[in-house]
C-alpha positions as CSV (number, residue, x, y, z in Angstrom):
1,M,91.4,115.7,117.8
2,A,94.2,115.8,115.0
3,G,96.5,112.7,114.6
4,L,97.5,110.2,112.2
5,Y,93.7,111.0,110.5
6,D,95.0,114.5,110.3
7,R,98.1,113.1,108.7
8,V,96.0,110.8,105.8
9,T,93.7,113.4,105.1
10,R,96.2,116.3,104.6
11,V,96.9,117.7,101.0
12,S,100.2,118.6,101.8
13,P,104.3,117.1,101.6
14,D,104.1,115.9,104.9
15,R,101.1,113.8,104.2
16,I,101.2,109.9,105.5
17,S,101.6,108.1,101.9
18,V,99.1,105.0,102.4
19,H,100.9,103.2,100.5
20,H,104.2,103.4,102.7
21,F,101.7,103.3,105.9
22,Q,100.4,99.6,104.5
23,A,104.3,98.4,103.6
24,I,105.7,98.7,106.8
25,L,102.1,97.7,108.9
26,I,102.4,94.6,106.3
27,L,106.1,94.3,107.2
28,R,105.8,94.9,111.1
29,A,102.9,92.0,111.2
30,A,105.1,89.7,109.8
31,G,107.4,90.1,112.5
32,E,109.9,91.7,110.2
33,L,110.3,94.8,111.8
34,T,110.0,96.5,115.8
35,D,107.9,99.4,116.8
36,E,110.6,102.0,116.4
37,Q,111.3,101.0,112.9
38,A,107.9,101.2,111.9
39,I,107.7,104.5,113.6
40,T,111.1,105.5,112.1
41,L,110.3,104.4,108.4
42,V,107.1,106.8,108.6
43,N,109.2,109.4,110.3
44,E,111.6,109.2,106.9
45,R,109.2,110.5,104.3
46,L,107.6,113.2,106.6
47,I,108.5,117.0,106.6
48,T,107.8,116.8,110.2
49,P,108.1,113.8,112.4
50,L,105.5,112.1,114.3
51,E,104.0,113.5,116.9
52,G,101.8,113.9,120.4
53,S,98.6,112.2,120.0
54,E,100.1,111.2,115.9
55,I,102.6,108.8,118.2
56,T,99.4,107.8,120.4
57,D,97.6,106.4,117.0
58,A,100.3,104.7,115.4
59,N,101.0,102.9,118.8
60,S,97.3,102.2,119.7
61,I,97.1,100.0,115.3
62,L,100.0,98.2,117.0
63,S,98.5,97.0,119.6
64,V,95.5,96.3,118.6
65,L,97.7,94.4,115.5
66,D,99.9,92.6,118.4
67,G,96.6,91.9,120.4
68,K,95.5,89.2,117.1
69,N,96.0,85.7,118.1
70,N,97.5,85.5,114.5
71,A,99.8,85.5,111.6
72,A,96.4,85.1,109.7
73,S,94.5,88.0,111.7
74,K,97.7,90.1,111.9
75,I,97.6,90.4,108.0
76,Q,93.9,90.9,107.7
77,Y,93.7,93.6,110.1
78,A,96.6,94.8,108.5
79,L,94.9,94.7,105.5
80,K,91.5,96.2,106.7
81,V,93.8,99.4,108.3
82,D,94.8,99.6,104.8
83,A,91.1,100.0,103.1
84,V,90.1,102.2,105.2
85,N,93.2,104.6,104.9
86,M,92.6,104.4,100.7
87,L,88.7,105.0,101.9
88,T,89.7,108.1,104.1
89,E,92.6,109.1,101.8
90,S,90.2,109.5,98.9
91,G,87.3,111.6,101.2
92,A,84.6,109.2,100.8
93,S,81.8,109.6,103.0
94,L,81.8,107.9,105.8
95,A,84.9,108.3,106.8
96,T,85.3,110.8,109.0
97,E,87.7,110.5,111.7
98,S,84.9,109.1,114.4
99,N,84.6,106.2,111.6
100,W,87.8,105.8,111.6
101,R,89.0,105.5,114.5
102,A,86.1,102.6,114.7
103,A,86.7,100.6,112.2
104,L,90.5,100.8,113.3
105,E,89.3,100.1,116.9
106,I,91.8,102.9,118.6
């Protein structure tokens, strides 16, 4: 299965920068961005816009974020996404797609 995992781990100019993604997710968690604005900001940095399963994964992450009870929980989840994405990007031994999905609750 492709998806955001592939965009985080690929070695190409069309890779999602984990720092860019984290900044967007923190602002979304703080209520400063809509879902549409968040996706638009991700796409601005990509050669090929998110599509198919990538959009599904992005929406799943946003849904988990929205399901958190309070602002602190939302920010904590956003930080967890960042940590998991940094380990995944760097090729950590536990950074398989199934572990990535489990950690992000998607």
